[in-house]
C-alpha positions in Angstrom: 71.4 221.0 178.2 74.6 219.5 177.9 75.1 218.5 181.5 77.5 215.3 180.5 80.6 216.8 180.9 79.8 218.9 183.9 82.4 218.4 186.7 82.1 220.4 189.9 85.9 219.4 190.7 86.8 221.7 187.4 84.4 224.1 188.4 85.6 224.9 191.4 89.7 224.4 190.5 88.3 227.0 187.4 87.1 229.8 189.9 90.2 229.4 192.3 92.1 230.1 189.0 93.9 226.4 189.5 93.3 224.9 186.2 96.2 224.3 183.8 95.9 226.1 180.9 94.5 223.3 178.3 92.4 222.2 181.1 90.9 225.8 181.4 90.3 226.3 177.5 88.3 222.7 177.7 86.4 224.0 180.4 85.6 227.8 178.1 84.6 225.0 175.6 82.2 223.5 178.2 81.1 226.9 179.5 80.2 228.4 176.3 77.6 225.3 176.4 76.3 225.0 179.4 74.0 227.2 180.7 74.2 224.9 184.3 77.6 225.5 184.6 77.8 229.0 183.1 75.6 230.2 185.8 77.5 228.9 188.4 80.6 230.8 187.0 78.2 234.0 186.8 76.8 233.5 190.0 80.1 232.9 191.5 81.6 236.0 190.2 79.2 238.2 190.9 79.5 237.5 194.5 83.0 237.9 194.3 83.1 240.8 192.6 79.8 242.9 193.4 80.8 246.2 192.6 81.0 245.0 188.3 77.5 244.4 189.3 75.6 247.6 190.8 72.3 247.6 190.5 70.2 249.9 187.7 68.7 253.3 188.6 65.7 253.9 189.5 63.4 256.3 186.6 62.9 259.3 188.3 60.2 262.1 187.2 63.3 264.6 186.1 64.7 261.9 183.7 61.5 261.5 181.9 61.3 265.3 181.4 65.1 265.5 180.4 64.0 263.3 177.5 60.6 264.9 176.5 62.9 267.5 176.1 65.0 265.1 173.5 62.2 263.6 171.4 60.8 266.3 169.1 57.2 264.8 168.4 56.6 265.7 172.3 57.6 269.1 172.0 55.7 270.0 169.2 59.5 271.0 167.6 59.6 270.5 163.9 63.3 271.0 163.1 64.9 268.4 161.3 68.1 267.3 163.4 71.2 267.7 161.2 72.6 264.3 159.8 76.5 264.1 159.7 78.8 262.1 157.5 82.0 260.8 158.4 84.5 259.8 155.4 
């Protein structure tokens, strides 16, 4: 883990959108190699914008039935699917 260049103040200023352009670019390069800082940015962003991080829907019995209808082997239907070529 590359934490030698981690700077909490820079992280906070990045999250507050208060970094100069060059400093932002340097921080993004660091973020690409540092899982600790990446996790901090991800968590802060998720907390600030929860509507972008919706929970996965629970599987329902109806969805399973619908999916079986699509699967030819589950229905015993031996029809071949059509293949379209795009030129």
